[in-house]
matplotlib code that plots the C-alpha trace (Angstrom):
import matplotlib.pyplot as plt

x = [0.0, 1.2, 0.3, -0.4, -1.5, -5.1, -6.5, -10.2, -12.0, -15.3, -14.5, -13.3, -14.5, -15.2, -15.4, -14.6, -13.4, -10.9, -10.9, -9.4, -8.7, -7.9, -5.0, -5.1, -2.5, -4.3, -3.5, -4.2, -6.9, -8.9, -8.7, -9.7, -12.8, -14.0, -14.6, -15.8, -14.8, -11.7, -11.5, -9.8, -7.2, -5.7, -5.7, -2.2, -2.8, -4.6, -4.0, -5.5, -6.4, -7.1, -9.2, -9.0, -5.2, -4.9, -2.3, -1.9, -0.6, 0.4, 0.0, 1.3, 1.0, 4.1, 3.6, 1.1, 3.5, 5.5, 8.7]
y = [0.0, 3.5, 6.7, 10.1, 13.6, 14.5, 18.0, 17.5, 20.3, 18.7, 19.5, 23.1, 25.6, 29.2, 32.0, 35.7, 35.6, 32.8, 29.3, 26.4, 23.3, 20.3, 18.1, 14.4, 11.6, 8.5, 5.1, 4.3, 1.8, 4.5, 6.7, 3.8, 3.2, 6.7, 7.9, 11.5, 12.5, 11.7, 11.3, 13.8, 11.2, 11.5, 15.3, 16.7, 20.3, 23.0, 25.0, 28.4, 31.1, 34.7, 36.2, 39.7, 39.6, 37.2, 35.1, 31.4, 29.8, 26.2, 24.9, 21.3, 19.7, 17.5, 16.2, 13.6, 12.2, 9.1, 10.2]
z = [0.0, -0.9, 0.9, -0.7, 0.0, -0.8, -1.1, -0.1, -1.9, -0.9, 2.7, 2.1, 4.6, 3.8, 6.5, 6.4, 2.8, 3.7, 2.2, 4.2, 2.2, 4.4, 3.6, 4.4, 4.3, 3.1, 1.6, -2.0, -1.1, 0.5, -2.6, -4.9, -2.8, -3.9, -0.4, -0.6, 2.9, 5.0, 8.7, 11.1, 12.2, 8.7, 8.7, 8.4, 7.7, 5.7, 2.5, 3.2, 0.7, 1.9, -0.9, 0.5, 0.4, -2.5, -0.7, 0.2, 3.4, 4.0, 7.5, 8.2, 11.5, 11.7, 15.2, 13.8, 11.3, 11.8, 10.1]

ax = plt.figure().add_subplot(projection="3d")
ax.plot(x, y, z, "-o")
ax.set_aspect("equal")
plt.show()
């Protein structure tokens, strides 16, 4: 089994002109099953877009990784 990073646009949150796209580390089996949502235990960070400033920010939570 291989792991990969998934940008879950279906779980994007929008508040105060800010988009937060969750990032999940999941196995290829989970992706092939076509699961539309991913569980919080696989959440490793967020890609955030601030539309008022037109800037992006990447926030990765490394403490949950087994590196």
